[in-house]
N, C-alpha and C positions, 0 to 999 in steps of 0.2 A: 741245358741252358735255363736260367731262371732270371726273373726281373723283379725289382723292388722299387717302389716309388716312395720318396720321403724327403726330409729336409737335411741338408748337409750340416752336421754338428761340429765335426773336427776334420781338418786336413793336416796331416803331419808332413814333415819334410821327407824327401827321398833318402833312404839309408842304403849305403853300399855295404852289403853283408859280406860278400867275398869279392875278389877281383872281377869275377864274371857274373855276379848276381846282385841286382839292386831291387829294392821293394819300397813301396810307399803305402802307408795305411791311412784310411779315412773312415769316419763314422757317419752313418745315416740314421736319423731318427724316424722310425716308422710309427706314425700315429694313427694308422688305419684301424686299429682295434681298441677295445676298451682300456687296455694297458699298453701304452706306448713303449716301444723297444728301441734301444740303441744298438745298432748292428754294425760291427766292424768288418770292413772289407780290406783287401790288399790289391794293389796293382803291381805288376812286376815288369822288369826290363824296360822295353820301349813304351809300355803302357803307363809308366810313372808320370810322364809328361801330360797325359790326358787330363789331369786334375788342375793344370796351371790356369785354365780359364775360369775356374769356379771359386766361389768363396762361401764361407759359412753363412747359413741362413737361406740359401737358395734351394728351391724345390727341384729335385732331379729324379730321373729314372736310371737305375743302375742295372746293366746286364752282366751276369756273372755265372761262373761255373762253381759247383760244389766239389771240393777236393778233400780226400781223406788219406791218411797215411798211418802206418804203424811205426812205433819207435820203441826200441828196447834200451832201458837204462843200463848203466854199468853194473848195477846190482842184479840185472836179469829181469826186471819188472817190465812187462809189455804195456805200453800206453797207446792210445789212438787219438789223433788230432784231426780236426776239420778246418778247412780254410775256404773262405768265400773269395774267389779269385775274379776280380772285376776286369772286364775287357772292353766295356763301353759305358759312357756316362753321357746323358743328354738332359738339358733343361726341360722341365715339364712345360708342354705347350710349344716347344720348338718345332718348327716345321708347319705350324698352322699358318695358313695364308693370311695376309693382311686383309682387314675388312671382315674378319671372322665374327663369331657371335658377340664378342665383347665390343665390336665397333658397330653393331647393327643399330639402326635408328628405329626405335619402337614407337615413335610418334604416329598417330593415325594419319592415313593418307586421305586428303579431302576427296570426296566422291562428287562427280559432276551432277548437279541437280537438273532435272528435266526442265526444258523451257516451255513456254506456252504453245509453240508450234508443234512440239512433239507430244503434247498432252491431248490434243484434239482427237476426237473419235473418228473423224474422216480420214486421218492419216494412218489409222491403225488397221492393218489388213489381217490381223490375227483373228481366228474364228472364236476365240473365247475371251 
């Protein structure tokens, strides 16, 4: 299992490849390094609908599996393909409780100033 955080760049429509197989592709822009990368994922079967609540430009975290397969062409040439098979997508920051760091009040809290009665030496029973 792998995870990638980035911005949704493209969400394609679901494609019915065969009678029993459907897939949906989407692209995430990973800007975490010096050279941003556009990474294409696919979701298959019942996972195609998980993208319905998302739109381009949103920051998300994608959980996915790396899949590889071998294919032999009709001419006998062997090729290998990789697929990033997404199985969960979440908005970044989702699950944070309300009133989290973005809602914190950073204004200083007024401190009670001592009154004249607490300032007197007679009321002070500390030895120093």
